[in-house]
Structure formats: structure tokens, C-alpha cells
DRENPANU-94734 format. One line per field, with one value per residue (C-alpha): residue number from 1; residue in three letters; z, y, x. Coordinates in Angstrom, 2 decimals, padded with zeros to 5 digits. Layout:
N
n	[NUM	...]
res	[ALA	...]
pz	[Z	...]
py	[Y	...]
px	[X	...]
# end
This chain:
451
n	[1	2	3	4	5	6	7	8	9	10	11	12	13	14	15	16	17	18	19	20	21	22	23	24	25	26	27	28	29	30	31	32	33	34	35	36	37	38	39	40	41	42	43	44	45	46	47	48	49	50	51	52	53	54	55	56	57	58	59	60	61	62	63	64	65	66	67	68	69	70	71	72	73	74	75	76	77	78	79	80	81	82	83	84	85	86	87	88	89	90	91	92	93	94	95	96	97	98	99	100	101	102	103	104	105	106	107	108	109	110	111	112	113	114	115	116	117	118	119	120	121	122	123	124	125	126	127	128	129	130	131	132	133	134	135	136	137	138	139	140	141	142	143	144	145	146	147	148	149	150	151	152	153	154	155	156	157	158	159	160	161	162	163	164	165	166	167	168	169	170	171	172	173	174	175	176	177	178	179	180	181	182	183	184	185	186	187	188	189	190	191	192	193	194	195	196	197	198	199	200	201	202	203	204	205	206	207	208	209	210	211	212	213	214	215	216	217	218	219	220	221	222	223	224	225	226	227	228	229	230	231	232	233	234	235	236	237	238	239	240	241	242	243	244	245	246	247	248	249	250	251	252	253	254	255	256	257	258	259	260	261	262	263	264	265	266	267	268	269	270	271	272	273	274	275	276	277	278	279	280	281	282	283	284	285	286	287	288	289	290	291	292	293	294	295	296	297	298	299	300	301	302	303	304	305	306	307	308	309	310	311	312	313	314	315	316	317	318	319	320	321	322	323	324	325	326	327	328	329	330	331	332	333	334	335	336	337	338	339	340	341	342	343	344	345	346	347	348	349	350	351	352	353	354	355	356	357	358	359	360	361	362	363	364	365	366	367	368	369	370	371	372	373	374	375	376	377	378	379	380	381	382	383	384	385	386	387	388	389	390	391	392	393	394	395	396	397	398	399	400	401	402	403	404	405	406	407	408	409	410	411	412	413	414	415	416	417	418	419	420	421	422	423	424	425	426	427	428	429	430	431	432	433	434	435	436	437	438	439	440	441	442	443	444	445	446	447	448	449	450	451]
res	[MET	PRO	GLU	VAL	ALA	PRO	HIS	THR	GLN	ALA	GLY	GLY	GLU	ARG	ALA	PRO	ALA	SER	SER	ARG	LEU	GLN	SER	ALA	ILE	GLN	ALA	ILE	GLY	ILE	PHE	PHE	VAL	VAL	GLN	PHE	LEU	VAL	GLY	GLN	PHE	LEU	GLY	ASN	ASN	SER	LYS	ASN	ALA	LEU	THR	ASN	ALA	PRO	SER	ALA	VAL	PRO	ASP	PHE	GLY	ASP	ARG	PRO	THR	PRO	GLY	THR	GLU	THR	SER	ASN	TYR	ASN	SER	VAL	PRO	GLN	MET	ILE	ALA	PRO	ILE	TRP	PRO	THR	ASN	SER	SER	LEU	ASP	ILE	SER	ILE	TYR	VAL	SER	PRO	SER	LEU	VAL	MET	PRO	PRO	LEU	ASN	SER	ALA	SER	ARG	ASP	SER	LEU	VAL	LEU	GLU	GLU	LYS	GLY	PHE	GLU	LEU	GLU	ASN	TRP	LYS	GLU	ASN	ARG	HIS	VAL	ASP	THR	THR	PHE	LYS	VAL	PRO	ARG	GLU	VAL	GLN	ASN	ASN	GLY	THR	LEU	TRP	ALA	HIS	PHE	TYR	VAL	ALA	LEU	GLN	GLY	TYR	PRO	LEU	ASP	PRO	ALA	ALA	LYS	GLY	TYR	ASP	ILE	SER	LYS	ALA	HIS	HIS	PHE	PHE	HIS	PRO	LEU	ASN	GLN	ILE	ILE	PRO	LYS	LYS	LYS	VAL	ALA	LYS	THR	ARG	LYS	LEU	VAL	GLY	ALA	SER	ASP	ALA	THR	ALA	LYS	ASP	GLU	VAL	GLU	GLU	ALA	ALA	PRO	SER	GLY	PRO	THR	LEU	ALA	SER	TYR	TYR	HIS	PRO	ASN	PHE	THR	MET	SER	PHE	ILE	PRO	ASP	SER	GLY	THR	GLN	SER	TYR	VAL	HIS	MET	HIS	PRO	ALA	VAL	ARG	GLN	HIS	VAL	HIS	LEU	GLU	GLU	SER	GLY	ALA	ARG	ASP	PRO	SER	GLY	GLN	ASN	GLY	TRP	TYR	TYR	PRO	ILE	LEU	PHE	VAL	ASN	THR	PHE	TRP	GLN	LEU	ARG	ASP	HIS	MET	THR	GLU	LEU	ASN	SER	THR	VAL	LYS	GLU	LEU	PRO	LEU	HIS	ILE	ASP	LEU	ASN	THR	LEU	ALA	ASN	TRP	LYS	PHE	SER	LEU	TYR	ALA	SER	ILE	GLY	GLU	GLY	GLN	LYS	GLN	ASN	GLN	ARG	GLN	ALA	ALA	SER	GLY	GLY	PRO	MET	PRO	ALA	GLY	GLY	ASP	GLY	SER	GLU	PHE	GLU	GLU	PHE	LYS	ARG	VAL	LEU	ILE	ASP	THR	ASN	ILE	TYR	LEU	LEU	SER	THR	THR	ALA	ILE	VAL	THR	VAL	LEU	HIS	MET	ILE	PHE	GLU	GLY	LEU	ALA	PHE	LYS	SER	ASP	ILE	SER	HIS	TRP	ARG	ASN	LYS	LYS	ASP	ASN	ILE	GLY	ILE	SER	PHE	ARG	THR	ILE	LEU	ALA	ASN	VAL	LEU	MET	GLN	THR	ILE	ILE	PHE	LEU	TYR	LEU	PHE	ASP	ASN	SER	ASP	GLY	THR	SER	TRP	MET	ILE	LEU	PHE	GLY	GLN	GLY	VAL	GLY	ILE	LEU	LEU	GLU	ALA	TRP	LYS	ILE	THR	LYS	THR	VAL	ASP	VAL	ARG	VAL	ARG	GLU	ALA	PRO	ALA	GLY	SER	TRP	LEU	PRO	TYR	LYS]
pz	[-063.52	-060.94	-058.21	-058.63	-056.02	-056.04	-057.48	-058.17	-061.28	-060.66	-062.96	-066.19	-067.49	-068.74	-072.38	-072.96	-072.30	-075.85	-077.41	-075.05	-075.75	-079.66	-079.54	-077.26	-079.29	-082.59	-080.74	-079.55	-082.96	-084.75	-081.93	-082.76	-086.45	-086.20	-083.84	-086.35	-089.37	-087.44	-086.56	-090.09	-091.62	-088.89	-087.79	-084.46	-083.15	-079.70	-080.75	-079.43	-075.99	-075.51	-075.70	-073.40	-075.02	-074.64	-071.24	-072.11	-068.76	-065.89	-062.40	-060.42	-057.95	-060.82	-061.72	-061.58	-058.22	-057.48	-058.18	-061.01	-064.34	-067.12	-070.65	-073.08	-070.27	-071.64	-069.51	-071.18	-070.85	-074.01	-072.20	-068.76	-066.45	-063.01	-060.05	-057.74	-058.46	-059.25	-056.19	-053.80	-050.96	-050.60	-047.96	-049.13	-047.47	-048.98	-047.75	-048.95	-048.92	-050.66	-051.00	-053.15	-050.26	-047.51	-043.90	-042.24	-041.93	-038.15	-037.92	-040.67	-039.44	-038.90	-040.72	-043.83	-043.86	-046.04	-046.80	-045.00	-046.29	-045.37	-047.26	-050.63	-052.92	-056.18	-058.34	-056.63	-059.14	-056.49	-054.27	-053.99	-050.98	-050.21	-048.03	-047.16	-045.25	-045.03	-044.75	-044.05	-047.11	-046.83	-047.17	-050.15	-052.02	-051.26	-053.17	-056.36	-055.14	-056.12	-053.85	-054.02	-053.17	-051.86	-052.41	-050.47	-051.66	-050.24	-050.04	-046.93	-043.79	-045.24	-044.14	-046.19	-044.96	-047.11	-044.00	-041.85	-040.91	-043.13	-046.10	-049.19	-052.68	-054.03	-051.53	-051.44	-053.62	-053.27	-055.91	-056.08	-058.16	-058.13	-056.93	-058.16	-061.76	-063.14	-065.88	-067.34	-065.76	-067.46	-069.47	-067.92	-070.47	-069.44	-070.12	-069.84	-069.55	-072.70	-071.73	-068.46	-067.32	-065.72	-066.77	-063.18	-063.20	-066.48	-065.20	-062.01	-064.16	-064.44	-067.47	-066.60	-069.15	-070.84	-070.12	-073.07	-072.48	-070.60	-066.80	-065.02	-061.66	-059.39	-059.23	-057.14	-057.58	-054.32	-056.00	-057.05	-058.34	-057.76	-059.63	-059.70	-063.06	-062.20	-065.75	-067.27	-067.64	-069.72	-072.23	-074.60	-072.69	-075.86	-077.87	-075.06	-075.53	-073.71	-071.91	-070.52	-069.89	-067.53	-065.10	-065.24	-062.54	-063.19	-060.49	-058.75	-058.64	-062.50	-062.31	-065.76	-066.72	-067.86	-071.35	-069.94	-072.05	-069.93	-066.48	-064.06	-062.97	-059.84	-059.85	-061.86	-059.59	-061.98	-060.63	-062.82	-063.45	-066.65	-065.12	-063.33	-064.62	-064.34	-063.08	-060.07	-059.20	-056.54	-057.07	-054.65	-052.99	-049.57	-048.56	-048.93	-045.41	-045.66	-048.52	-048.66	-050.33	-051.56	-052.72	-054.51	-054.41	-056.90	-059.70	-063.44	-066.65	-068.67	-071.86	-069.81	-068.34	-071.71	-073.15	-070.20	-070.12	-073.85	-074.39	-071.10	-071.95	-075.42	-074.06	-071.64	-074.28	-076.43	-073.29	-072.64	-076.24	-076.29	-073.05	-074.26	-077.19	-079.78	-082.84	-082.06	-081.94	-084.36	-081.38	-080.10	-076.81	-074.60	-073.92	-076.16	-074.86	-071.34	-072.25	-073.45	-070.22	-068.36	-070.44	-069.72	-065.93	-065.69	-068.32	-068.28	-070.59	-072.35	-073.09	-074.19	-076.69	-078.00	-078.54	-080.29	-082.69	-083.53	-083.91	-086.42	-088.35	-088.34	-089.71	-092.47	-093.51	-093.39	-095.76	-098.04	-097.97	-099.15	-101.85	-103.12	-103.07	-105.03	-107.64	-108.03	-108.74	-111.12	-113.19	-113.24	-116.81	-115.93	-113.11	-113.10	-109.64	-108.13	-106.01	-105.99	-103.10	-101.09	-101.71	-100.80	-097.57	-096.66	-097.07	-094.89	-092.16	-092.17	-091.97	-088.95	-087.27	-087.97	-086.65	-083.49	-082.99	-083.79	-081.24	-078.60	-079.78	-076.34	-076.00	-079.61	-081.24	-084.27	-086.21	-085.89	-087.18	-090.07	-091.02	-090.80	-093.00	-095.67	-095.73	-096.31	-099.13	-100.72	-100.70	-102.13	-104.91	-105.74	-106.36	-109.18	-110.72	-110.50	-111.86	-114.02	-111.46	-113.04	-111.98	-114.40	-114.35	-112.84	-115.10	-114.68	-111.60	-109.49	-106.07	-106.54	-109.24	-109.94	-109.88]
py	[189.20	186.50	185.28	181.98	179.82	179.72	176.66	174.90	173.38	169.66	168.17	169.51	173.06	175.37	176.36	179.93	182.71	184.13	180.63	180.02	183.37	183.00	179.52	180.65	183.73	181.65	179.09	181.70	183.32	180.00	179.07	182.14	181.74	178.13	179.14	181.83	179.47	176.74	179.39	180.41	176.95	175.31	178.35	179.95	179.71	180.88	184.31	185.72	184.43	186.64	189.74	190.55	190.15	192.84	192.46	190.59	188.75	190.32	190.51	187.25	188.89	189.26	185.65	183.81	182.50	179.17	176.35	178.02	176.43	178.31	177.80	176.60	175.70	175.05	172.94	174.59	178.35	180.49	183.63	183.94	186.95	187.37	186.23	188.83	192.60	193.67	195.98	192.84	192.12	188.48	186.16	183.26	180.25	177.54	174.03	171.30	167.65	164.35	163.76	165.43	165.16	167.58	167.17	170.04	172.91	173.17	169.56	169.92	169.92	173.57	172.44	172.02	175.70	177.54	180.71	182.80	186.15	188.50	191.46	191.09	193.89	192.27	195.50	196.97	196.44	197.25	194.31	192.16	189.79	187.55	184.37	182.22	179.03	175.36	172.16	168.64	166.18	163.52	160.05	159.56	162.44	160.81	157.73	159.67	160.75	164.18	167.17	169.12	172.59	173.32	176.97	178.40	181.80	183.84	187.31	188.99	187.86	184.73	181.11	179.43	175.87	173.90	171.86	175.04	176.17	179.00	178.21	179.63	178.60	182.04	183.64	181.12	178.70	175.76	174.22	172.38	172.30	170.09	171.59	168.89	167.69	164.31	164.88	162.89	162.91	164.88	162.79	162.48	162.13	159.51	160.28	158.16	159.42	158.26	159.36	158.43	155.96	152.76	149.39	148.63	151.69	150.69	147.12	148.58	150.57	148.60	149.35	150.02	148.90	151.86	152.28	151.53	154.77	157.98	157.72	159.83	161.35	163.70	167.29	170.27	173.91	176.16	179.46	180.07	183.14	183.11	185.94	187.11	188.31	191.34	192.49	189.13	190.50	188.89	186.22	183.58	180.31	178.13	180.00	180.19	178.73	175.41	176.50	179.46	177.56	175.23	178.02	179.10	177.71	178.06	178.87	175.51	175.55	175.82	178.92	180.64	183.96	184.24	183.18	179.88	180.29	182.35	181.78	183.13	182.13	182.71	184.95	183.48	182.58	181.65	179.38	180.82	178.26	179.83	180.93	177.79	176.04	172.41	173.21	174.88	171.96	169.36	165.56	164.20	160.86	159.28	161.53	164.76	165.52	169.07	171.62	175.43	177.42	181.00	182.47	185.79	186.75	189.58	190.60	190.16	191.62	189.45	189.57	188.49	185.70	184.38	184.64	182.84	180.14	179.33	179.30	177.33	174.70	174.22	173.58	171.10	169.33	169.17	167.84	165.16	163.99	163.80	161.96	159.43	158.42	160.05	162.05	165.18	168.11	171.04	173.32	170.89	169.15	172.30	172.29	175.18	177.24	176.31	177.72	181.00	181.54	180.87	183.56	186.09	185.47	185.27	187.81	191.58	193.29	195.34	192.30	190.38	193.20	193.44	189.60	189.66	192.29	190.48	187.07	188.54	190.21	186.80	184.98	187.54	187.55	183.68	183.59	186.19	184.07	181.09	182.90	184.56	181.33	179.50	182.29	182.38	178.57	178.62	181.30	179.79	178.82	176.77	174.99	177.03	177.30	174.76	171.93	168.96	167.47	170.71	170.62	166.76	167.51	170.20	167.87	165.26	167.70	169.38	165.95	165.08	168.37	167.74	164.36	165.61	168.31	165.79	163.36	166.19	167.64	167.99	171.15	172.21	174.38	172.71	176.05	175.38	171.88	173.25	175.70	173.08	170.71	173.32	173.92	170.17	170.00	173.05	171.67	168.38	170.23	171.93	168.62	167.96	171.25	170.39	166.88	164.77	162.52	159.82	156.45	153.68	149.93	147.96	145.34	141.66	139.94	143.20	143.10	146.35	146.79	150.34	152.37]
px	[007.58	006.44	008.58	010.24	011.94	015.67	017.15	020.34	021.71	022.66	025.33	026.70	027.18	024.47	024.46	025.78	023.17	023.22	022.68	019.73	018.29	018.63	016.94	014.22	013.45	013.22	011.06	008.52	008.32	007.68	005.14	003.01	003.25	001.98	-000.74	-001.81	-001.65	-003.72	-006.19	-006.51	-006.96	-009.00	-011.06	-011.37	-014.76	-013.80	-012.84	-016.05	-015.14	-012.13	-014.34	-017.26	-020.69	-023.28	-025.13	-028.36	-028.76	-030.55	-029.23	-029.20	-031.70	-034.12	-034.24	-037.58	-038.61	-037.00	-039.51	-041.29	-041.20	-039.30	-040.30	-037.59	-035.20	-031.69	-029.47	-026.44	-026.71	-026.06	-025.08	-023.67	-023.23	-021.49	-023.67	-022.17	-021.60	-018.06	-017.88	-018.25	-015.88	-014.98	-013.72	-011.36	-010.12	-007.78	-007.25	-004.97	-005.96	-005.24	-009.00	-011.66	-014.17	-013.59	-014.93	-016.72	-014.28	-014.86	-013.30	-010.59	-007.00	-005.64	-002.41	-004.35	-005.45	-002.96	-004.73	-007.49	-008.27	-011.07	-012.65	-010.79	-012.15	-012.98	-012.95	-009.75	-006.98	-004.37	-005.42	-002.29	-001.91	000.92	001.09	004.06	003.43	004.44	002.43	003.08	002.88	000.11	001.25	-001.04	000.66	004.12	002.91	002.14	-001.37	-002.87	-002.58	-005.82	-006.34	-010.08	-011.13	-013.97	-015.00	-018.10	-019.35	-017.95	-019.66	-021.50	-020.54	-017.92	-018.42	-021.08	-021.80	-022.52	-026.03	-027.12	-024.85	-026.28	-024.95	-026.08	-023.69	-020.70	-018.82	-016.57	-014.19	-010.93	-007.80	-004.62	-001.42	000.89	001.42	002.19	004.78	007.52	010.96	013.66	015.98	019.42	022.21	024.70	028.33	031.57	035.06	036.89	040.45	042.00	039.17	040.58	039.44	038.32	036.08	034.56	033.84	032.19	029.67	026.40	024.38	020.73	018.05	016.48	012.79	010.38	008.49	008.49	008.82	006.28	006.54	004.65	006.11	005.22	005.91	006.12	004.91	001.25	-000.46	-004.19	-006.03	-009.72	-010.99	-013.20	-013.90	-015.10	-018.51	-021.25	-019.99	-021.15	-020.72	-021.16	-018.52	-015.98	-012.55	-012.24	-009.11	-011.11	-014.29	-012.66	-011.99	-015.62	-017.92	-021.73	-024.14	-024.88	-028.65	-028.93	-031.12	-031.96	-033.35	-037.00	-036.06	-034.64	-031.50	-029.14	-027.40	-024.85	-021.33	-019.25	-016.24	-013.42	-010.40	-007.67	-004.78	-001.99	000.78	002.08	005.26	006.07	009.29	010.04	013.56	011.93	009.73	010.18	009.67	007.31	008.25	008.53	011.49	009.51	007.82	007.06	006.61	006.71	003.97	003.86	000.58	000.15	-003.57	-004.49	-006.69	-005.91	-007.34	-009.67	-007.63	-004.51	-006.40	-007.63	-004.08	-002.51	-005.18	-005.19	-001.43	-000.84	-003.37	-001.99	001.46	000.06	-001.64	001.58	003.52	000.86	000.84	004.63	004.70	002.27	004.42	002.20	003.42	005.29	002.92	003.37	004.36	006.90	006.93	007.08	010.77	011.52	008.62	009.89	013.22	011.61	009.76	013.00	014.68	011.88	012.24	016.05	017.25	017.54	015.00	017.58	019.65	016.61	015.51	018.97	019.26	015.79	016.83	020.16	018.33	015.83	018.75	020.64	017.66	017.20	020.87	021.00	017.94	019.75	022.98	021.20	019.40	022.68	024.56	021.84	021.59	025.46	025.54	022.61	024.19	027.73	028.79	031.98	033.74	036.94	038.48	036.02	037.33	035.01	036.80	036.28	032.45	032.37	034.31	031.85	028.96	030.60	031.65	028.07	026.42	028.49	027.63	023.87	024.00	025.65	023.11	020.26	021.53	021.54	018.22	016.84	019.11	019.09	016.48	014.98	015.51	019.20	018.73	016.68	019.26	021.98	019.82	019.31	023.05	023.66	021.15	022.59	026.14	024.86	023.15	026.40	027.90	025.36	026.40	030.10	030.11	027.75	025.74	023.82	022.34	023.05	022.50	025.41	027.14	026.20	027.39	027.57	025.97	024.27	021.59	022.76	025.86]
# end
């Protein structure tokens, strides 16, 4: 499990651990079922991108001489292969800046340099380096600007600075990635003390106008895992999953093999934010002068990278859609998946396994109970021993409970709402089996057309 920064819980009490575990496990199960069904009905053209294609691209050194015309040149390569051998050693430097344009590195502020590593072995699966540092927050970032991380990667011994003499794009690469996120602020539930509150206190409270839409803010997480993908191999670029393709950087000169259809790409450096939780983030504003930064630099298997990238990007799209006021996505707004990740990070694996088994059994028994209740009432021949008032009271009480859970839906799994709703419908159906429920025209002069 990745490291996370310690955090404090401000205001209110956390929900019981067992309830949060059950809700989270139900949510993740539903998430994967929905993803599977969507893939079955809408198709999955990106499945070939998750596995390495057969090597059909020559080494980068065997490419046609630069300047020579290549027949059938395709600006979008069909197949792509790594530009550097997997046994390469790399030098990596990371700078932070509020601008996309970096000055020459020899004139850049030393405070902006947050990582400088030499001789990172690309194919060594045991490579795992850690950096802990701090940096000053630029004024632009304090005013909701973007904090950019500039990555400079080169073969060991070659210049990293694009402005340096002898810089070679076939030996070095530069790209950037945002370190902060613009996301909606978490809703704060306003509460009022109903018993014991004085009139003076009530008068002093000023009601604030509720915003018409979501309030966005800039947030920063101090922990980042940055992973090279050594076994990405030769892949089909046109069939690659969009979430994976955004992390692939093609060779900058646009070189192609003799067929003109295939190209090369730089080593994939995946900035893994999958395990970042919103509760661990810091809101950036004018009061934040300095920030900590913890970086884990390691290697990651290609199948794990594809899984993290695709699921993470899907959740980000759901969050953006929910924040923009659009219809609620099928996978939710990401809050339940966020709770699931928190459970994986904070919970003992044995307790998690036990809770998963109990949750599955609970769902099975709940379904069997509904089935048995419906079968019993369908086969019932008389109403001896049945109290209509008791059934009606059950409907009213369960409706009140449902409305309470719905009003607090931010902290309630929709699976719980679904089970409660089915229970109300079942009790309402029992009323129709107990008494004769009919809709008839009302007598003349009545306010209602039917009774």
C-alpha cells in the first residue's frame, strides 16, 4: 500500500468502520459490474492495447536516415516501440513551476528542483528511490493557478536541458504534468442545536446564501508515486485506451520506420495519483506559503499501469461530470470509490476479507428474504391474523427512514437506499393483497376527481 500523509478529521464523527466497509465493498462490486456491462454493450476497442503486440517495429537506430522521404508516411503511427533499450540507465530531474515554459536549467531557481536522480536502471524491478523535500508555493498557484511538474529524462550522461549545447531529442525528453487538482469543495452539512439553544444564539446566526452550483478550489496532495513501465513493449497506438495513451509520449522528430506507418516512444513515466484521497489534500490559497513533497520513484508492471490509468481516468471523468452539474454518471460521482480506496489503505487485510465475505452473504440472504416474503404473500388464501394498520405503519416508518437516508445521501451507499426502497414497495404491495384498493370517480362537488 502506498504511503499517505497523516490527516486529522475536522468536525463531526466518522461513521462506524463496519458500515463504511460494507458500503465501500458493495460500491466496488457494483462499479466493476457496471464497467463489465458497459464494455459488453458498447464494445471495447481498446482491449488490444492492454497486451503487447508482436514486435514489428525495427530498433530506433535502424530507422531511415533523417531527411530522406518515406513512402506512405503516416502522421499517426500504427505501431509504436520503445525508443531506448530496456537495459538503459536514466537520469531524471523534476522542477516545479507555475508556468509551462521553463527557462534554461542553469538559470532556474534551485528551490524549484525537487528531484535529481542519476543512473536509474530501467529494467531493474527492485529500483525504488524516495525523496522528501519542501518547496515554496508560487503566488500564481496561491491564486488558483496550476502547479506544473517539469520532467527531464535522458540516457545516463546525456544533457537534460533542451537549451544546452549538444542536447539530442533521441537521447533526452522533457514533458510536464500538473501537481494540483481543481475539484469541487466537499459539502459541509450545517447543523443547529434544537435543544438548549438560546434565542440570542439563534439570532446571531447569519444564514448564508447557498451557491447555485459547485464551488471549485485548488487542492494539492503531498505524496506522489512516479513509475517507469519497463515492459510496455511494442503496442498498437491507434487501439490504445485513451487513458493509457495520454501517458505515452511519441518521439519528437516524428521519425517512422521504412514502411512509414510505425514509430517510437519515450519510456513511460506514470504519475500515479490513484491512491490519493481528497481528505489528505491541502486547499491552496494565499495562506499556504510552503508545501511538503514526498516522491516514490520505482518501476511498475504494464498491466498494473493500464488498470490504474483506466480506472483512475474513469473516476476523474465521473467527478468532472458531476461537478459540472450534468446527469449523475452510472458509476456515481466518485465518493463511494473514494471511500473504498480509504478502506483499502486504512483497514487490516484480514478484517477487510471478513467484512467482504459477510457483506456478500448479507446481500444473498436479503435477496432470499425478499423472494420468500413475496412467495408467501402470493400463495396466501386469506387474511387471518393480518393487521392492516401494522402494514400501513411499516410503510410510513420505512418511508421516513428512506427519506432520512436520501437526505444524507452523501454518506449513504445507494445500495442501502435501493434495499430500503424495495422494502417500501414490498410493504405497499402487501396493502393491495390485504384490502381492496380501487380508484373510482369522486361524487359531484368533490375537490378531487378520484377517490
